[in-house]
C-alpha positions, 0 to 999 in steps of 0.5 A: 499500500505504501507504494501506491501512496508514496511510491514513484514511477512504475511502482506507484502505478502498479501498486495502484492497479493492484489496490484498485483491482484495475489490472490488465485484462486478457484480450487474446488467448491461444489456448494451451495447444498452440503450435509453432506457427501459431506462436509466430503470429503473436508479435504481428498480433501484438503490433496490430493491437497497439496500432489499433488501440494507441494509448493502452498498455499491452502485455504479451505473456509467452512463457517457455513451453511446459513439459507435463509428462514423459509418458511413452505414447503410441505415436512417439517415434523415439524412446529416449528419455520417455517412460512406459507406464505399465499396468497389470491386466486381469490375467496378471500380465503387464500392458502399456497404459498408452495401448490400453487407454486411447486418452492417455496415449494422446495427451500432449507432452508439452503445453505452449500458449501465449496471451495478450493483456491490456490495461482496460478499465473494468467498467469498459466491457464494451472496449474489452469485447471490441479488443477481443473481436479485433484480436481474433479477426487479426489472428485469423487474418494473419493465418491463425487457426 
């Protein structure tokens, strides 16, 4: 709270946003299954948003990909570093989970995503909707899925 009142510069601004719950709102989200081709479009989309909505602060959240498991699946072409999770069937014989379950064998090993946020006043839902629609239209025009 001190930074919001007595702070200076960026600290004061960010602290004030937190206290007043005036945080950035998500205007675009690739979802967790973004491909490399999707991620290449994000800088162009960010630039288009900045050009269309000058005066707003945009933050692009594009973390490194996140590996969530090392499960060897039926579509993997190399085994290196992957584990084959086994279960026992009724007869007591081991069998790979990925061969028994269609779902488990297809769970992505890596999640990749990107989000773009803008500092929109919480009461301006119309602008939020306009930015989201613009972002989706631009993303599609850039070749997004």
